[in-house]
VEXDREN-2710 file (C-alpha; in Angstrom, 1 decimal):
% VEXDREN-2710
k/r/px/py/pz
1/UNK/-24.2/16.5/15.0
2/UNK/-23.0/16.2/11.4
3/UNK/-19.4/15.6/12.5
4/UNK/-20.5/12.9/14.9
5/UNK/-22.5/11.2/12.1
6/UNK/-19.6/11.3/9.8
7/UNK/-17.3/9.9/12.4
8/UNK/-19.7/7.1/13.1
9/UNK/-20.2/6.1/9.5
10/UNK/-16.5/6.3/8.9
11/UNK/-15.7/3.8/11.7
12/UNK/-18.5/1.4/10.7
13/UNK/-17.8/1.4/6.9
14/UNK/-14.1/1.0/7.2
15/UNK/-14.6/-1.9/9.6
16/UNK/-17.0/-3.5/7.2
17/UNK/-14.9/-3.0/4.1
18/UNK/-11.6/-3.9/5.7
19/UNK/-13.1/-7.0/7.3
20/UNK/-14.2/-8.1/3.9
21/UNK/-10.9/-7.3/2.3
22/UNK/-9.1/-9.3/5.0
23/UNK/-11.1/-12.4/4.3
24/UNK/-10.8/-12.0/0.5
25/UNK/-7.1/-11.5/0.7
26/UNK/-6.6/-14.6/2.9
27/UNK/-8.8/-16.7/0.5
28/UNK/-6.8/-15.6/-2.5
29/UNK/-3.4/-16.3/-0.9
30/UNK/-4.4/-19.9/-0.4
31/UNK/-4.4/-20.8/-4.0
32/UNK/-2.3/-18.4/-5.9
33/UNK/0.8/-16.4/-5.2
34/UNK/0.4/-12.7/-5.2
35/UNK/1.6/-11.0/-8.4
36/UNK/3.4/-8.4/-6.4
37/UNK/5.9/-11.1/-5.4
38/UNK/7.2/-11.1/-9.0
39/UNK/9.3/-8.1/-8.3
40/UNK/10.1/-8.6/-4.6
41/UNK/13.8/-9.0/-3.7
42/UNK/16.5/-7.9/-1.4
43/UNK/16.0/-4.4/-0.2
44/UNK/19.4/-3.4/-1.5
45/UNK/18.3/-3.9/-5.0
46/UNK/15.2/-1.7/-4.8
47/UNK/15.3/2.1/-5.2
48/UNK/12.6/3.4/-3.0
49/UNK/11.0/6.8/-3.1
50/UNK/13.2/9.8/-2.4
51/UNK/11.4/12.5/-4.3
52/UNK/12.7/15.4/-2.3
53/UNK/16.3/14.5/-3.1
54/UNK/16.3/13.1/-6.6
55/UNK/16.2/15.0/-9.8
56/UNK/13.2/13.2/-11.3
57/UNK/10.0/12.4/-9.4
58/UNK/9.2/8.8/-8.8
59/UNK/5.8/7.3/-9.4
60/UNK/3.7/6.0/-6.4
61/UNK/2.2/2.6/-6.5
62/UNK/-1.1/2.1/-4.7
63/UNK/-2.5/-1.3/-3.7
64/UNK/-5.9/-2.5/-4.4
65/UNK/-6.6/-2.4/-0.7
66/UNK/-5.8/1.2/-0.4
67/UNK/-8.1/2.0/-3.4
68/UNK/-10.9/0.1/-1.7
69/UNK/-10.3/2.1/1.5
70/UNK/-10.3/5.4/-0.4
71/UNK/-13.5/4.4/-2.2
72/UNK/-15.1/3.7/1.2
73/UNK/-13.9/7.0/2.6
74/UNK/-15.4/8.8/-0.5
75/UNK/-18.8/7.0/0.1
76/UNK/-18.7/8.0/3.8
77/UNK/-17.8/11.6/3.3
78/UNK/-20.3/12.3/0.5
79/UNK/-23.2/9.9/0.6
80/UNK/-24.0/8.3/3.9
81/UNK/-25.8/9.8/6.8
82/UNK/-27.1/7.7/9.7
83/UNK/-29.7/9.6/11.8
84/UNK/-28.7/10.0/15.4
85/UNK/-30.5/11.5/18.3
86/UNK/-28.8/13.6/21.0
87/UNK/-29.6/10.7/23.4
88/UNK/-27.7/8.3/21.2
89/UNK/-24.6/10.5/21.3
90/UNK/-24.7/11.3/25.0
91/UNK/-25.2/7.6/25.9
92/UNK/-22.5/6.5/23.4
93/UNK/-24.8/3.7/22.4
94/UNK/-24.5/4.0/18.6
95/UNK/-22.6/0.8/18.4
96/UNK/-24.8/-1.3/20.6
97/UNK/-25.9/-4.4/18.8
98/UNK/-29.3/-6.1/18.8
99/UNK/-29.2/-9.8/18.3
100/UNK/-32.4/-9.8/16.2
101/UNK/-32.6/-9.9/12.4
102/UNK/-28.9/-10.0/11.6
103/UNK/-27.7/-12.2/8.8
104/UNK/-24.5/-13.1/10.5
105/UNK/-23.5/-15.8/13.0
106/UNK/-23.3/-14.0/16.3
107/UNK/-20.3/-16.0/17.7
108/UNK/-17.4/-17.4/15.9
109/UNK/-17.5/-21.1/15.5
110/UNK/-15.0/-23.8/14.6
111/UNK/-16.3/-24.1/11.0
112/UNK/-15.5/-20.4/10.4
113/UNK/-12.1/-20.6/11.9
114/UNK/-11.3/-23.9/10.1
115/UNK/-12.2/-22.2/6.8
116/UNK/-10.1/-19.2/7.6
117/UNK/-7.0/-21.3/8.4
118/UNK/-7.5/-23.6/5.4
119/UNK/-7.5/-20.5/3.1
120/UNK/-4.2/-19.2/4.4
121/UNK/-1.0/-20.1/2.5
122/UNK/1.1/-23.0/3.8
123/UNK/3.7/-20.9/5.7
124/UNK/1.0/-18.7/7.4
125/UNK/-0.9/-21.8/8.4
126/UNK/2.2/-23.6/9.7
127/UNK/3.2/-20.5/11.7
128/UNK/-0.3/-20.1/13.3
129/UNK/-0.7/-23.8/14.1
130/UNK/2.7/-24.0/15.7
131/UNK/2.2/-21.0/18.0
132/UNK/-0.8/-21.0/20.3
133/UNK/-0.4/-17.3/21.2
134/UNK/-0.3/-16.3/17.6
135/UNK/-3.4/-18.5/16.9
136/UNK/-5.1/-16.8/19.8
137/UNK/-4.2/-13.4/18.3
138/UNK/-5.8/-14.4/15.0
139/UNK/-9.0/-15.5/16.8
140/UNK/-9.1/-12.1/18.7
141/UNK/-8.6/-10.2/15.4
142/UNK/-11.4/-12.2/13.8
143/UNK/-13.6/-11.7/16.8
144/UNK/-13.0/-7.9/16.6
145/UNK/-13.9/-8.0/12.9
146/UNK/-17.1/-10.0/13.5
147/UNK/-18.3/-7.7/16.3
148/UNK/-17.7/-4.6/14.2
149/UNK/-19.5/-6.2/11.3
150/UNK/-22.5/-7.1/13.4
151/UNK/-22.6/-3.5/14.7
152/UNK/-22.5/-2.3/11.1
153/UNK/-25.3/-4.6/10.0
154/UNK/-27.4/-3.7/13.1
155/UNK/-27.0/-0.1/12.1
156/UNK/-28.2/-1.1/8.6
157/UNK/-25.1/0.2/6.9
158/UNK/-25.2/-2.9/4.7
159/UNK/-28.5/-1.6/3.3
160/UNK/-27.1/1.6/1.9
161/UNK/-27.0/1.3/-1.9
162/UNK/-23.4/2.5/-2.3
163/UNK/-22.2/0.0/0.4
164/UNK/-24.2/-2.8/-1.2
165/UNK/-22.7/-2.0/-4.6
166/UNK/-19.1/-2.0/-3.2
167/UNK/-19.7/-5.3/-1.3
168/UNK/-21.1/-6.9/-4.5
169/UNK/-18.3/-5.5/-6.6
170/UNK/-15.6/-6.8/-4.2
171/UNK/-17.2/-10.3/-4.3
172/UNK/-17.3/-10.2/-8.1
173/UNK/-13.6/-9.1/-8.2
174/UNK/-12.7/-12.1/-5.9
175/UNK/-14.6/-14.5/-8.2
176/UNK/-12.8/-13.0/-11.3
177/UNK/-9.4/-13.3/-9.7
178/UNK/-10.0/-17.0/-8.8
179/UNK/-11.3/-17.7/-12.3
180/UNK/-8.3/-15.9/-14.0
181/UNK/-5.7/-17.5/-11.8
182/UNK/-7.3/-21.0/-12.1
183/UNK/-7.1/-20.8/-15.9
184/UNK/-3.6/-19.5/-15.8
185/UNK/-2.5/-22.3/-13.5
186/UNK/-4.0/-24.9/-15.9
187/UNK/-2.5/-23.3/-19.0
188/UNK/1.0/-22.7/-17.7
189/UNK/3.2/-25.9/-18.0
190/UNK/4.2/-27.2/-14.6
191/UNK/7.9/-27.1/-15.6
192/UNK/7.6/-23.5/-16.8
193/UNK/9.9/-21.7/-17.0
194/UNK/12.7/-24.0/-18.0
195/UNK/16.3/-23.4/-17.0
196/UNK/17.1/-22.5/-20.6
197/UNK/14.3/-19.9/-20.7
198/UNK/15.5/-18.3/-17.5
199/UNK/19.1/-18.1/-18.6
200/UNK/18.0/-16.5/-21.9
201/UNK/15.9/-13.9/-20.1
202/UNK/18.7/-13.2/-17.7
203/UNK/21.3/-12.7/-20.5
204/UNK/19.0/-10.4/-22.5
205/UNK/18.2/-8.2/-19.5
206/UNK/21.3/-8.4/-17.4
207/UNK/22.4/-4.8/-18.1
208/UNK/19.0/-3.2/-17.5
209/UNK/17.4/-5.3/-14.8
210/UNK/20.2/-7.0/-12.9
211/UNK/23.0/-4.4/-12.9
212/UNK/22.8/-1.8/-10.2
213/UNK/24.7/1.5/-9.9
214/UNK/26.1/3.1/-6.8
215/UNK/23.4/3.4/-4.2
216/UNK/23.1/4.8/-0.7
217/UNK/20.7/4.6/2.2
218/UNK/19.7/8.1/3.2
219/UNK/17.7/9.7/6.1
220/UNK/16.6/13.3/6.1
221/UNK/15.0/16.0/8.2
222/UNK/13.4/18.5/5.7
223/UNK/12.4/22.1/6.4
224/UNK/10.5/23.6/3.6
225/UNK/11.1/27.2/2.4
226/UNK/8.5/29.4/0.6
227/UNK/9.5/30.2/-3.0
228/UNK/9.4/34.0/-2.3
229/UNK/10.9/33.7/1.2
230/UNK/12.0/37.0/2.7
231/UNK/15.4/37.3/4.3
232/UNK/13.9/37.1/7.7
233/UNK/12.1/33.9/6.8
234/UNK/15.2/32.3/5.4
235/UNK/17.2/33.2/8.5
236/UNK/14.5/31.7/10.7
237/UNK/14.6/28.4/8.8
238/UNK/18.4/28.4/8.9
239/UNK/18.4/29.0/12.7
240/UNK/15.8/26.3/13.2
241/UNK/18.0/23.8/11.3
242/UNK/21.1/24.7/13.3
243/UNK/19.1/24.2/16.5
244/UNK/18.0/20.7/15.3
245/UNK/21.6/19.7/14.5
246/UNK/22.8/21.0/17.9
247/UNK/20.2/18.9/19.7
248/UNK/21.3/15.8/17.8
249/UNK/25.0/16.4/18.4
250/UNK/24.5/17.0/22.1
251/UNK/22.3/13.9/22.5
252/UNK/19.3/15.9/23.6
253/UNK/17.3/14.2/20.9
254/UNK/18.0/11.7/18.2
255/UNK/17.6/12.0/14.5
256/UNK/14.7/9.7/14.1
257/UNK/12.5/11.4/16.8
258/UNK/13.2/14.8/15.4
259/UNK/12.4/13.6/11.9
260/UNK/9.1/12.2/13.0
261/UNK/8.1/15.4/14.9
262/UNK/9.6/18.1/12.8
263/UNK/10.4/17.0/9.2
264/UNK/8.1/18.5/6.6
265/UNK/8.6/15.7/4.1
266/UNK/5.5/13.5/4.7
267/UNK/6.7/10.2/3.2
268/UNK/10.0/10.0/5.0
269/UNK/8.8/11.6/8.2
270/UNK/6.5/8.6/8.9
271/UNK/9.6/6.4/8.6
272/UNK/11.9/8.3/10.9
273/UNK/13.3/10.3/8.0
274/UNK/14.3/7.2/6.0
275/UNK/14.3/8.1/2.2
276/UNK/15.1/4.6/1.1
277/UNK/17.9/3.2/-1.1
278/UNK/18.7/5.9/-3.7
279/UNK/20.9/5.9/-6.8
280/UNK/23.7/8.3/-6.2
281/UNK/23.9/9.6/-9.7
282/UNK/20.2/10.4/-9.6
283/UNK/20.6/12.7/-6.6
284/UNK/20.6/16.5/-6.7
285/UNK/24.3/17.7/-7.1
286/UNK/24.5/19.2/-3.6
287/UNK/23.0/16.0/-2.1
288/UNK/25.3/13.8/-4.1
289/UNK/28.4/15.7/-2.9
290/UNK/27.5/15.2/0.7
291/UNK/26.8/11.4/0.2
292/UNK/30.2/10.8/-1.5
293/UNK/32.2/12.7/1.1
294/UNK/30.4/11.8/4.3
295/UNK/30.8/8.8/6.7
296/UNK/28.1/6.4/7.8
297/UNK/25.9/8.1/10.4
298/UNK/27.4/11.5/9.9
299/UNK/24.9/14.4/10.2
300/UNK/25.2/17.0/7.4
301/UNK/25.1/20.7/7.8
302/UNK/21.9/22.2/6.4
303/UNK/21.9/21.7/2.7
304/UNK/19.9/24.2/0.8
305/UNK/17.9/23.3/-2.4
306/UNK/15.2/25.1/-4.3
307/UNK/12.5/23.4/-2.0
308/UNK/14.1/24.0/1.4
309/UNK/16.8/22.8/3.8
310/UNK/17.8/19.2/4.2
311/UNK/19.6/17.8/7.2
312/UNK/20.9/14.4/6.1
313/UNK/22.3/11.2/7.6
314/UNK/23.9/8.7/5.4
315/UNK/23.7/4.9/5.8
316/UNK/25.5/2.2/4.0
317/UNK/26.8/2.9/0.4
318/UNK/26.1/0.0/-1.8
319/UNK/28.7/-0.6/-4.5
320/UNK/27.9/-1.1/-8.2
321/UNK/27.2/-4.7/-8.9
322/UNK/25.7/-7.1/-11.4
323/UNK/23.8/-10.1/-10.0
324/UNK/24.9/-13.5/-11.1
325/UNK/22.3/-15.8/-12.6
326/UNK/22.2/-17.8/-9.4
327/UNK/21.5/-14.7/-7.4
328/UNK/18.8/-13.5/-9.8
329/UNK/17.3/-17.0/-10.6
330/UNK/14.3/-16.7/-8.3
331/UNK/13.5/-13.2/-9.5
332/UNK/13.8/-14.2/-13.1
333/UNK/11.4/-17.1/-12.5
334/UNK/8.8/-14.8/-10.9
335/UNK/9.1/-12.3/-13.7
336/UNK/8.6/-14.9/-16.4
337/UNK/5.6/-16.4/-14.6
338/UNK/4.1/-13.0/-14.2
339/UNK/4.7/-12.0/-17.8
340/UNK/3.2/-15.2/-19.1
341/UNK/0.3/-14.9/-16.7
342/UNK/-0.5/-11.4/-17.9
343/UNK/-0.4/-12.6/-21.5
344/UNK/-2.8/-15.5/-20.7
345/UNK/-5.1/-13.2/-18.8
346/UNK/-5.3/-10.9/-21.8
347/UNK/-6.2/-13.9/-24.0
348/UNK/-8.9/-14.9/-21.5
349/UNK/-10.4/-11.5/-21.5
350/UNK/-10.5/-11.4/-25.3
351/UNK/-12.1/-14.9/-25.5
352/UNK/-14.6/-13.9/-22.8
353/UNK/-15.6/-10.8/-24.7
354/UNK/-16.1/-12.9/-27.8
355/UNK/-18.2/-15.5/-26.1
356/UNK/-20.1/-13.1/-23.8
357/UNK/-20.0/-9.8/-25.7
358/UNK/-20.6/-6.4/-24.0
359/UNK/-21.8/-4.2/-26.8
360/UNK/-21.2/-0.6/-25.7
361/UNK/-21.1/1.9/-28.5
362/UNK/-19.0/5.1/-28.5
363/UNK/-22.2/7.1/-28.5
364/UNK/-23.4/5.3/-25.3
365/UNK/-20.0/5.9/-23.6
366/UNK/-20.2/9.6/-24.5
367/UNK/-23.8/9.8/-23.3
368/UNK/-22.9/8.2/-19.9
369/UNK/-19.9/10.5/-19.5
370/UNK/-21.9/13.7/-20.2
371/UNK/-24.7/12.6/-17.9
372/UNK/-22.3/11.9/-15.0
373/UNK/-20.4/15.0/-15.7
374/UNK/-23.6/17.0/-15.5
375/UNK/-24.7/15.3/-12.2
376/UNK/-21.3/16.0/-10.7
377/UNK/-21.3/19.7/-11.5
378/UNK/-21.7/21.9/-8.5
END
């Protein structure tokens, strides 16, 4: 019974939160460019995560959406419990929706869809309005979200204090982003950055930001090995790796399928073993040796490292290069706009704290911390 309740609440809350996040995201896109775009560029210029192969671990960037989803899961797993009867479960009627007393429009209408399309960015809007099938898909997705939201409200999930808090907080965050971006847009000169400013930034950062060392695209199938592996365990892993290579070479199975089904490196496994574009000099010595000697598409023999065995496939090697200003111009523009935007936002926060002070003493912070710490103790 408890597992069924948890599964129910997980479905409903994720539908509610992600539906809200989708609308918020589309609304924000309409007026302001995402800050993430400041560092977007051609794939060949980006070193992606390859933590099992490189000598130093890479940091992992999480998006705001993933944080929201994680917070929702935390609420579901620890706080929410919707009572269910055995009859509810057996009849599978937990998501049936009553049309009474729900503060949502039951059926999508033109006004809602019009607002949705209006709040998309220009390219999204043009794409949707030029393709009726794509437009239909957007409507279907929105209809799915609406139905799930109504089911969530009908099950009174929106009345749970933690869900209400998160909904309110997300709405406040959206308002804050609009406010910050609106002020930044007003303060930044329309002609910013100038060509002279961009050239100056490029020249100052050419060596560190626009010069790229030798890189390679790498795929792997990884088999982990216990630190204190016995001789038998080591031989078993070695035998397994040789069987995998044999299947690939004989065409019984391909590299990608085996990576998805058998590789023990989670991040690359979900991408068919793809590790990303990695700097050759940053690789472990035994991996680097294979990369420099192998041909495109060549499958390596099992390569043993401290963590386990790696079966590798190399893609294109990307030569050392320095981008010209013309190649880097769009990226430089985005970087300068983002940097100036962050400086302006910091100024806005400082001014807001001055005009609308939040007086929170060190003693109060310590008091809150100790109280929450005590409440969280098992």
